[in-house]
C-alpha positions in Angstrom: -0.2 -17.6 -18.0 -2.1 -17.7 -14.6 -5.9 -18.3 -14.7 -7.9 -15.1 -14.5 -11.2 -14.8 -12.6 -13.7 -11.7 -12.7 -14.9 -11.6 -9.1 -18.6 -11.4 -8.2 -19.9 -9.3 -5.5 -21.0 -12.2 -3.5 -17.4 -13.7 -3.2 -16.2 -10.5 -1.7 -19.2 -10.1 0.6 -18.7 -13.9 1.9 -15.0 -12.9 2.5 -15.6 -9.6 4.2 -18.4 -10.7 6.4 -17.5 -14.4 7.0 -21.0 -15.3 7.5 -21.2 -18.5 5.5 -18.1 -20.4 6.5 -17.9 -22.8 3.6 -18.1 -19.8 1.1 -15.8 -17.8 3.2 -13.2 -20.6 3.1 -13.4 -20.9 -0.7 -13.2 -17.1 -1.1 -10.2 -16.9 1.2 -8.5 -19.7 -0.8 -8.9 -17.6 -4.0 -7.6 -14.5 -2.4 -4.6 -16.5 -1.0 -4.0 -17.8 -4.5 -4.0 -14.4 -5.9 -1.7 -13.2 -3.2 0.7 -16.0 -4.1 0.5 -15.0 -7.8 -1.1 -18.3 -8.9 -4.2 -16.7 -10.2 -5.3 -13.2 -11.2 -8.7 -11.7 -9.7 -10.4 -8.7 -11.4 -12.9 -6.7 -9.5 -15.1 -4.7 -11.9 -16.4 -1.2 -10.9 -19.9 -2.3 -10.7 -18.9 -4.9 -8.0 -17.7 -2.1 -5.8 -21.0 -0.2 -6.1 -23.0 -3.3 -5.4 -20.8 -4.1 -2.4 -21.7 -0.6 -1.1 -25.3 -0.9 -1.7 -25.8 -4.4 -0.3 -23.7 -3.6 2.9 -26.0 -0.5 3.5 -29.4 -1.9 2.5 -29.4 -5.5 3.2 -26.9 -5.7 6.0 -27.8 -2.3 7.4 -24.0 -1.5 8.2 -23.1 2.2 9.0 -21.2 4.4 6.8 -17.9 3.9 8.6 -18.2 0.2 8.5 -19.0 0.2 4.7 -16.0 2.5 4.0 -13.6 0.3 5.9 -14.8 -2.9 4.3 -14.7 -1.3 0.8 -11.2 0.0 1.6 -10.1 -3.5 2.3 -10.9 -4.6 -1.3 -9.9 -1.3 -3.0 -6.5 -1.3 -1.4 -5.5 -4.8 -1.8 -2.7 -4.7 -4.4 -2.9 -8.4 -5.5 -6.5 -7.8 -6.7 -7.0 -5.8 -9.8 -9.7 -3.3 -9.0 -11.0 -1.2 -12.0 -10.5 2.3 -11.3 -8.8 1.8 -8.0 -7.3 5.3 -7.7 -10.6 6.7 -8.5 -12.3 4.6 -5.8 -9.6 5.6 -3.2 -10.3 9.2 -3.8 -14.1 8.6 -3.8 -13.9 6.8 -0.5 -12.2 9.9 1.0 -14.9 12.1 -0.4 -17.6 9.7 0.7 -16.4 9.8 4.3 -16.4 13.5 4.5 -19.7 14.3 2.7 -23.3 13.4 2.9 -23.7 12.1 -0.7 -23.6 8.7 -2.3 -20.6 6.7 -3.1 -21.7 7.0 -6.9 -21.7 10.9 -6.6 -18.1 10.8 -5.0 -16.9 8.4 -7.7 -18.3 10.8 -10.5 -16.4 13.8 -8.9 -13.2 11.6 -8.6 -13.6 10.4 -12.1 -14.1 13.8 -13.4 -11.0 15.0 -11.7 -8.9 12.1 -13.0 -10.1 12.7 -16.5 -9.6 16.7 -16.2 -13.2 16.9 -17.1 -16.2 19.0 -15.9 -19.1 17.1 -14.4 -22.3 18.0 -15.9 -25.1 17.5 -13.2 -28.3 19.0 -12.0 -27.6 17.5 -8.6 -27.0 20.6 -6.1 -25.2 18.4 -3.8 -23.0 17.0 -6.3 -22.1 20.4 -7.7 -20.9 21.5 -4.3 -18.3 18.7 -4.2 -16.6 20.0 -7.5 
């Protein structure tokens, strides 16, 4: 069986931003090995949220850039992203609405689970 890795946020950030060359090269090597089926990479849900937060707060990227960078990871088939389909739907909602990615994820999760979303957030209620 191939080696399995849980991928930390900073690995993905280095790959997306290419801001620290040595770390970018290491991350790129891991992604290439995953693409070639030599290893398995798993990205937990929390990492996607942390990527969004870091790109927005620390790197001050605009919403469009954040969405595109997040899509790069979420849509990469050789990486196992927890709740991939929910994130794909959440990113569509996020692009069209003035609410957080977390709120969009909750709406998408409720839809996927055929559940009602219980919230006091008025903006979030409008998304349902």
